[in-house]
C-alpha positions as CSV (number, residue, x, y, z in Angstrom):
1,X,6.8,0.8,13.4
2,X,7.9,3.9,11.6
3,X,11.6,3.0,11.4
4,X,10.8,-0.5,10.0
5,X,8.7,1.0,7.3
6,X,11.5,3.5,6.4
7,X,14.0,0.7,6.3
8,X,11.9,-1.7,4.2
9,X,10.7,0.9,1.7
10,X,13.6,3.3,1.5
11,X,14.5,4.2,-2.1
12,X,18.2,3.7,-1.3
13,X,18.0,0.3,0.5
14,X,14.5,-1.0,-0.3
15,X,13.7,-4.6,0.6
16,X,10.4,-4.1,-1.1
17,X,10.4,-2.1,-4.2
18,X,7.0,-0.5,-5.1
19,X,8.3,1.2,-8.3
20,X,11.1,0.6,-10.8
21,X,13.9,2.7,-9.3
22,X,15.6,3.5,-12.6
23,X,14.7,7.3,-12.7
24,X,14.1,10.1,-10.2
25,X,10.3,10.0,-10.7
26,X,10.1,6.4,-9.8
27,X,12.3,7.0,-6.8
28,X,9.8,9.6,-5.7
29,X,7.0,7.0,-6.0
30,X,9.0,4.7,-3.7
31,X,9.7,7.5,-1.3
32,X,6.1,8.6,-1.2
33,X,4.8,5.1,-0.4
34,X,7.5,4.8,2.2
35,X,6.1,7.9,3.9
36,X,2.5,6.6,3.5
37,X,3.4,3.2,5.1
38,X,5.4,5.0,7.9
39,X,2.5,7.5,8.4
40,X,0.0,4.7,8.6
41,X,2.0,3.2,11.5
42,X,2.5,6.5,13.2
43,X,-0.9,8.2,12.7
44,X,-3.3,5.2,12.5
45,X,-1.9,2.1,14.0
46,X,0.1,3.4,17.0
47,X,-2.7,5.6,18.6
48,X,-5.3,2.9,18.2
49,X,-2.9,0.2,19.5
50,X,-1.8,2.2,22.6
51,X,-5.0,3.8,23.6
52,X,-8.6,2.8,23.8
53,X,-9.8,5.0,21.0
54,X,-13.3,4.6,19.5
55,X,-13.9,5.6,16.0
56,X,-17.1,6.0,14.0
57,X,-18.1,3.9,11.0
58,X,-17.0,6.6,8.4
59,X,-13.6,7.0,10.0
60,X,-13.1,3.2,10.1
61,X,-14.0,3.0,6.4
62,X,-11.5,5.8,5.4
63,X,-8.8,3.9,7.3
64,X,-9.7,0.6,5.7
65,X,-9.6,2.3,2.2
66,X,-6.1,3.6,3.0
67,X,-4.9,0.2,4.2
68,X,-6.5,-1.4,1.2
69,X,-4.6,0.9,-1.2
70,X,-1.3,0.1,0.6
71,X,-2.0,-3.7,0.5
72,X,-2.8,-3.5,-3.2
73,X,0.6,-1.8,-3.8
74,X,2.3,-4.7,-1.9
75,X,0.4,-7.3,-3.9
76,X,1.6,-5.5,-7.1
77,X,5.2,-5.6,-5.9
78,X,4.9,-9.3,-5.2
79,X,3.5,-10.0,-8.7
80,X,6.5,-8.1,-10.2
81,X,8.9,-10.0,-7.9
82,X,10.2,-6.8,-6.4
83,X,10.4,-8.2,-2.9
84,X,13.9,-9.1,-1.7
85,X,14.4,-12.4,0.2
């Protein structure tokens, strides 16, 4: 959940780097994506997983776009070999 996303993407101890952490601006990018991944778990995944919530087509598309953006960033990290073993 949220704690896992914070551990994996933390700028200080990242297991998956989404930006080069050489300067403060890139650390901000890492931190921002950490919050987006954690927020996705908290605001999108958890309510849907724990309750029987129905969403309309447009809401589903917005959530899919958001997830797609996050997955694209993960793919980019993999291409750059920024994922720790």
